[in-house]
Steps between C-alpha positions, in 0.01 A plus 500: 500500500365727775391364841302641793333367813149505338550375144766410242520642152671312210604621155446268200827410328314458164301822482654717767154568649441524875327391717403143408190312611632150412879508547711188454875444513691281252785262594739755355376767748283724277163626619219523247126483467378139488250575219755678280771243563271207412399680179866554413580134564217387270636723227867391512438132568581485872843665483599730789469857358768622741761252375750671271606177331134400443551136595365476857148356531243652735180338626207635702572254783843658559354848558481623863199717585562812707251644745427869465341542846406297805243247392620494137274781372573861406381758753484787246426558132827521304572861409555616149846471352715812530482575124117532520480765767485801264309598192802511266602152623143373439506647148835340432366159619192537281720590203718196550199273538348654185825444306510142622141443388577651156807279459299196597225601254760544226645153568150350504410660167830391349442143611141520365625621159756219485233247590274640227778466242569142601127419488464661159796300365362178644153566348658582161704178502190302605290655219776429245521140617120459470507644145783262398318201644178601323683540167671162541168333583337665194781387271476149641124485436548632144770240430277223633215621276721506191635155578147360538393665174804365320445148630132510414568634149775245433285202605200641308698542176641146525153353564348688207777384267456140613125520447537648154751228403265229627210646308704514178605135550142389558379694191774346281419152632127540438555633147733211419253252641213638296709512177627139489413167664712404796694174477621298795866614476392865469274458800786360707730788383244761604458339838877511551515868402216582739681321784824687422309829500351420841843412639653833377235773554754783506641449150231701313534786749879511453463498124244780507729701724789451257286617206393799704864587578591485131219738412589747778603820323660650817787249497816549292545242223797269528672637185465862613618415852807326359592799284460739795712275726782480248499878458508545876802272538688685220427845643575394858840367397579828323395707799722297730795559266434874491473512881846342532665756271710772664519840343830674450580840640465661158149361452399621845636848427312516167177395667544762773565771237187395309289518821641846572405623152149362541466669840608835348255461214762488225389381158140528617245470221127555562248330271122530528360154436135567597210675339495871559123492561510215756573512869876523554686221669692184412391212725737226385811457285731222385826502301586250229807437287550320172692174516803649322499801734479757223155636585330589827125540546282644773133402547282726714135503610298767672172683547447544122401128476777426252839336501783677315797312349793742472835435327759656728779452251333678211281730712177402320166359608463153350135431584204618703296215640134578583190303581516522875183598689687658792838621623786276387655393832759242394706425182764250396646373173762296320696548177536168310814392312324266258561738208141626489586843640202478739448611857237357734345753736262405785290760682273492807235768545257618765202350312618153614643378166849388392576554134779370273627694194734402216709811414711497179835675547580525130280608213178701505265231632262591783505323835248217540287411805562126548240451771376605844406320821285624788614473859257359759653708782485851353784687333818296430775586746783402266548340158816325380620319192670182603864472387428158340292671226662448163272702271167679463329170424672322788465751782445421869349779709 
């Protein structure tokens, strides 16, 4: 701090600039510009910027204002700081100010980009939530519509069955009345029957529904369901027993050696099972074995619209099954042990039909097409012969 008889000049402890037009002194003895010091206090929450520990509080009421001249006003315009008295110094100041502006611009752009990313993420989450809510509302409305249709159809069918039963009863009663004279006991019996019918209006509807259930071809008959259930229990028990078995080290070594030979292509045998004039490609294949394990068969289907039954043991083609109107996409079969020497082969083709063939494994008889069924949903995805089948005439597909 410099003093003279005319005026006093103070240097700001915050910026180092001199002279000051609004000098104040803090309780700790530092001189600073009132405007800059109040700005600093608003930034750091009222903590004294000159306190090294950063714990002392500082308030505007504790600041002591210093007079720069008699009367409290400056008598001269403050001169430029010493670093701005030459052209190089001015250029340096401008460069520093420019760098500070660029840094501030970079920080602003960085904050703007971060804000944009957060806004984009929030908008995406909001859009996804709106889509989920819309889908849930649509599914709810569809479920309500189906429920209303189901309830309306159920009540309508029951009412129609009751009306039909009532009409049949009335017709039978009128025909009996017209055919023979009615005696007093018969009249009383008919009145009692009519009263019983009025007391139980739902009996005809239930009976009609039972008849309808018995005539429904989509349900499995009780005898067939019992045979399938017994077969399932037998096979399930056998699978559990196999799963509990532990293989010995010798069996494991033999299996690994067999896999290694297959990977190397040893004992590889190529057989062309399709027509040479048709588009190449086998689309499906299944492997079958005879019950005594002496013969192994392979059934394939492909682009040539045929299914080929190949005897792997003898290396001969047993049968060629035609009749499909499109690519054969699925095959399955079963060899029966009923002494007939027959194999049942089932195919599914791209024309939407499933076909069943009886293939004789002995003799010179030709395979026979047992029947075909059309699928309502396009080409069959898969066909399977149920393990409970005991013969060609007792097959479940």
